[in-house]
Wavefront OBJ file of the C-alpha trace (Angstrom):
o trace
v 25.710 -9.249 36.840
v 29.318 -10.002 36.143
v 31.507 -7.405 34.573
v 31.087 -8.770 31.028
v 31.018 -5.989 28.482
v 30.019 -6.309 24.881
v 31.760 -4.144 22.361
v 28.976 -2.370 20.359
v 31.092 -2.463 17.205
v 31.127 -6.266 17.354
v 27.343 -6.506 17.000
v 26.045 -7.134 13.506
v 24.469 -4.085 11.934
v 21.277 -4.799 10.048
v 20.184 -2.422 7.368
v 17.619 -2.178 4.638
v 20.054 -3.375 1.994
v 20.109 -6.781 3.634
v 16.311 -6.889 3.758
v 15.312 -5.434 0.399
v 17.351 -5.144 -2.765
v 18.132 -1.768 -4.295
v 15.559 -2.221 -7.065
v 12.706 -2.607 -4.588
v 14.025 0.284 -2.538
v 13.738 2.732 -5.449
v 9.969 2.455 -5.991
v 8.989 -0.817 -4.603
v 9.865 -2.524 -7.862
v 7.847 -5.477 -9.027
v 6.216 -6.034 -5.641
v 4.287 -2.781 -5.691
v 3.435 -3.051 -9.387
v 1.914 -6.500 -8.899
v -0.186 -5.315 -5.976
v -1.361 -2.271 -7.945
v -2.393 -4.473 -10.877
v -4.453 -6.645 -8.521
v -6.037 -3.540 -7.042
v -6.842 -2.091 -10.472
v -8.520 -5.339 -11.535
v -10.498 -5.382 -8.277
v -11.561 -1.780 -8.894
v -12.774 -2.682 -12.384
v -14.706 -5.644 -10.969
v -16.301 -3.431 -8.306
v -17.256 -0.917 -10.981
v -18.854 -3.661 -13.070
v -20.839 -4.893 -10.070
v -21.872 -1.319 -9.283
v -22.993 -0.782 -12.860
v -24.994 -4.012 -12.973
v -26.655 -3.333 -9.608
v -27.362 0.396 -9.759
v -26.102 1.939 -12.977
v -23.479 4.448 -14.009
v -23.480 6.511 -10.786
v -22.703 3.435 -8.678
v -19.995 2.329 -11.116
v -18.355 5.752 -10.975
v -18.528 5.769 -7.203
v -16.938 2.311 -7.060
v -14.136 3.506 -9.324
v -13.604 6.512 -7.036
v -13.399 4.162 -4.042
v -10.868 2.024 -5.869
v -8.815 5.078 -6.780
v -8.801 6.091 -3.105
v -7.441 2.659 -2.163
v -4.839 2.713 -4.926
v -3.745 6.265 -4.054
v -3.198 5.190 -0.454
v -1.144 2.208 -1.570
v 0.984 4.343 -3.901
v 1.621 6.908 -1.158
v 2.522 4.242 1.394
v 4.825 2.280 -0.894
v 6.623 5.376 -2.157
v 7.173 6.501 1.431
v 8.179 3.027 2.589
v 10.710 2.528 -0.173
v 12.077 6.070 0.104
v 14.719 4.803 2.516
v 17.908 4.219 0.591
v 19.854 0.962 0.637
v 22.055 1.033 3.696
v 19.499 2.879 5.822
v 19.399 2.034 9.484
v 16.482 0.167 11.015
v 15.393 3.421 12.660
v 15.250 5.188 9.286
v 13.261 2.323 7.793
v 10.771 2.323 10.673
v 10.411 6.083 10.370
v 9.609 5.723 6.670
v 7.105 2.964 7.512
v 5.301 4.980 10.192
v 5.217 8.172 8.147
v 3.888 6.180 5.203
v 1.160 4.570 7.302
v 0.098 7.847 8.927
v 0.133 9.613 5.567
v -1.891 6.841 3.958
v -4.574 7.125 6.648
v -4.688 10.924 6.336
v -4.807 10.795 2.531
v -7.532 8.154 2.572
v -9.655 10.150 5.025
v -9.219 13.337 2.994
v -10.138 11.628 -0.278
v -13.216 10.032 1.301
v -14.286 13.443 2.598
v -13.895 14.965 -0.855
v -15.743 12.085 -2.516
v -18.664 12.116 -0.094
v -19.019 15.784 0.836
v -17.746 17.685 -2.195
v -18.595 15.252 -4.998
v -21.676 13.755 -3.364
v -20.898 10.236 -4.536
v -23.080 7.343 -3.352
v -21.442 5.982 -0.202
v -22.099 2.238 -0.466
v -20.445 1.715 -3.877
v -17.645 4.085 -2.831
v -16.867 1.928 0.182
v -17.316 -1.199 -1.935
v -14.688 -0.024 -4.428
v -12.320 0.834 -1.594
v -12.939 -2.516 0.108
v -12.203 -4.288 -3.173
v -8.705 -2.766 -3.195
v -8.109 -3.908 0.388
v -9.178 -7.460 -0.447
v -7.049 -7.377 -3.595
v -4.027 -6.335 -1.542
v -4.331 -9.338 0.749
v -5.114 -11.740 -2.084
v -2.131 -10.522 -4.104
v 0.447 -11.200 -1.399
v 0.843 -14.968 -1.979
v 1.415 -14.295 -5.692
v 3.885 -11.512 -4.975
v 5.855 -13.695 -2.563
v 5.894 -16.528 -5.090
v 7.022 -14.187 -7.859
v 9.830 -12.584 -5.859
v 11.123 -15.634 -3.989
v 10.373 -18.415 -6.481
v 8.660 -20.467 -3.751
l 1 2 3 4 5 6 7 8 9 10 11 12 13 14 15 16 17 18 19 20 21 22 23 24 25 26 27 28 29 30 31 32 33 34 35 36 37 38 39 40 41 42 43 44 45 46 47 48 49 50 51 52 53 54 55 56 57 58 59 60 61 62 63 64 65 66 67 68 69 70 71 72 73 74 75 76 77 78 79 80 81 82 83 84 85 86 87 88 89 90 91 92 93 94 95 96 97 98 99 100 101 102 103 104 105 106 107 108 109 110 111 112 113 114 115 116 117 118 119 120 121 122 123 124 125 126 127 128 129 130 131 132 133 134 135 136 137 138 139 140 141 142 143 144 145 146 147 148 149 150
């Protein structure tokens, strides 16, 4: 290799402020709220299905599953957007990983409480949780359209 040296100060520095505006950094802004609304509607739909199929116990279990999914989303988004504008990429990735690990741990703990301690029916519980996961993925095109105008 030739003796070409690159001055590190001449490299562009990317930070979270260039990726996400300050409003979204504070609590996820409109993006998170839209996803949570989709997840709440999906939870209500799962509860209705549970009620029609197997009664009040199944509906309550589906709601508990939906609440588990929503709680995980809230934890993750609050952790993700805890990085302040101007944070380095390393700080943003740390917030992302801690949010993801925390979400998994919280979800597992809430499932354990729901199944072991509360004795909720498992199938509607998982159905309510699955509804929030599907709602998350279905909400993304609407969120992107809302925030980018495309």
